[in-house]
C-alpha positions as CSV (number, residue, x, y, z in Angstrom):
1,M,-0.2,0.1,0.0
2,D,1.4,3.5,-1.2
3,N,1.4,5.4,2.3
4,K,2.6,8.9,-0.2
5,I,0.0,11.4,-1.2
6,N,0.3,14.5,-2.9
7,V,0.4,17.9,-1.6
8,F,0.5,21.2,-3.0
9,V,3.0,23.3,-1.5
10,C,3.2,27.2,-2.2
11,E,7.1,28.2,-3.1
12,N,6.0,31.4,-1.7
13,C,4.9,31.4,1.6
14,N,5.3,27.2,2.0
15,F,1.6,26.9,2.2
16,E,0.6,23.1,2.4
17,D,-2.7,21.4,1.0
18,S,-3.4,17.8,0.8
19,L,-7.0,18.4,-0.7
20,I,-5.6,20.6,-4.0
21,I,-5.2,17.1,-6.4
22,P,-3.5,17.5,-9.6
23,G,-5.7,17.6,-12.7
24,V,-8.8,18.2,-10.4
25,K,-8.2,22.0,-10.2
26,L,-6.1,22.8,-12.8
27,D,-3.5,21.6,-15.6
28,K,0.1,22.0,-14.4
29,N,0.9,24.8,-16.9
30,E,-1.7,27.3,-15.5
31,D,-1.6,29.4,-13.6
32,F,-2.5,28.7,-9.6
33,V,-3.2,31.4,-7.1
34,C,-2.4,30.3,-3.4
35,P,-5.2,30.1,-1.3
36,K,-3.0,31.5,1.7
37,C,-0.9,34.6,0.4
38,G,-2.8,34.9,-2.9
39,E,0.2,35.0,-5.0
40,V,-0.2,33.6,-8.7
41,V,2.5,30.5,-8.2
42,K,3.4,27.5,-10.1
43,Y,1.2,24.3,-9.6
44,N,3.8,22.6,-6.9
45,I,2.7,19.1,-6.4
46,V,5.0,17.0,-4.0
47,K,4.7,13.8,-2.6
48,M,4.4,13.0,1.2
49,D,4.1,10.7,3.8
50,K,0.1,10.2,4.6
51,G,-0.4,11.8,8.3
52,C,-1.5,9.9,11.1
53,G,-3.6,10.6,14.0
54,L,-3.1,9.8,18.0
55,S,-3.3,6.2,19.7
56,L,-5.2,6.6,23.2
57,K,-1.8,6.5,24.7
58,D,-0.6,9.4,22.7
59,Y,-3.6,11.1,23.5
60,N,-3.0,10.3,27.7
61,E,0.4,11.4,27.3
62,L,-0.7,14.5,25.7
63,L,-2.7,15.2,28.5
64,V,-0.4,14.9,31.1
65,Y,1.9,17.1,29.0
66,I,-0.6,20.1,28.7
67,K,-1.7,19.6,32.6
68,K,2.3,19.9,33.2
69,N,3.2,22.7,31.3
70,H,0.1,24.4,30.0
71,D,-2.7,24.7,32.6
72,A,-4.9,27.1,33.0
73,V,-5.4,26.8,36.5
74,K,-1.7,27.2,37.5
75,G,-1.5,30.1,34.5
76,M,1.2,28.1,32.9
77,G,2.1,27.9,29.2
78,K,-0.9,28.6,26.9
79,R,-3.3,28.1,30.0
80,I,-5.3,25.3,28.4
81,K,-8.7,24.6,29.9
82,Y,-10.2,22.1,27.5
83,V,-8.9,19.5,25.4
84,N,-11.8,17.9,22.7
85,P,-10.9,14.7,20.9
86,I,-12.7,13.3,17.7
87,I,-12.2,9.4,18.5
88,D,-12.8,6.9,15.4
89,M,-14.6,4.4,17.2
90,R,-13.6,1.8,14.7
91,T,-9.6,2.0,15.2
92,L,-9.9,4.0,18.2
93,E,-7.3,6.7,16.9
94,I,-8.3,10.2,17.2
95,Y,-8.1,12.2,14.3
96,S,-9.2,15.7,14.9
97,I,-8.5,17.6,18.1
98,K,-9.3,20.7,19.8
99,I,-7.3,22.3,22.6
100,G,-8.4,25.6,23.8
101,N,-9.3,27.5,20.9
102,K,-7.2,25.8,18.6
103,N,-8.5,22.8,15.9
104,F,-6.1,20.4,14.9
105,S,-7.4,17.4,12.1
106,V,-5.6,15.6,10.3
107,V,-8.5,15.2,7.1
108,N,-9.2,17.1,4.1
109,E,-6.3,19.8,3.6
110,N,-4.5,18.2,6.3
111,K,-3.9,14.5,5.7
112,H,-0.3,14.7,5.1
113,K,0.3,16.0,8.7
114,N,1.4,14.2,12.0
115,L,-1.1,14.9,14.3
116,K,1.0,13.9,17.8
117,E,4.2,16.2,16.1
118,W,1.7,18.8,14.9
119,I,0.3,19.3,18.3
120,Y,3.5,19.3,20.1
121,N,4.9,21.6,18.1
122,Y,2.3,24.2,18.9
123,L,2.2,23.7,22.5
124,D,6.5,24.1,22.4
125,N,6.2,27.2,20.4
């Protein structure tokens, strides 16, 4: 099974979108306006590894990490009060999670992202 997916990467602003599929929207030679920066750019498609969600074990570790480093009660870090996962009951994998007012989801335009890495990167920066 091929674990690679097509991802549009804007060469101007580095915006990534795995929902833009080659041949569906336009030909490679046509001008393309980046949805983020609004510039006319080359229709740049890159093969990337398919992303993945969070296991229940990873989710538990994430909650401990948030409580330790980003506690709303103690006024630490990002001061996170609420964490809301969406769990696929077929696989028991979390594919979408809301942390405070920030949403993370590895569907549609973010199919190429690793949910765990994406969340920890957000928390640590």
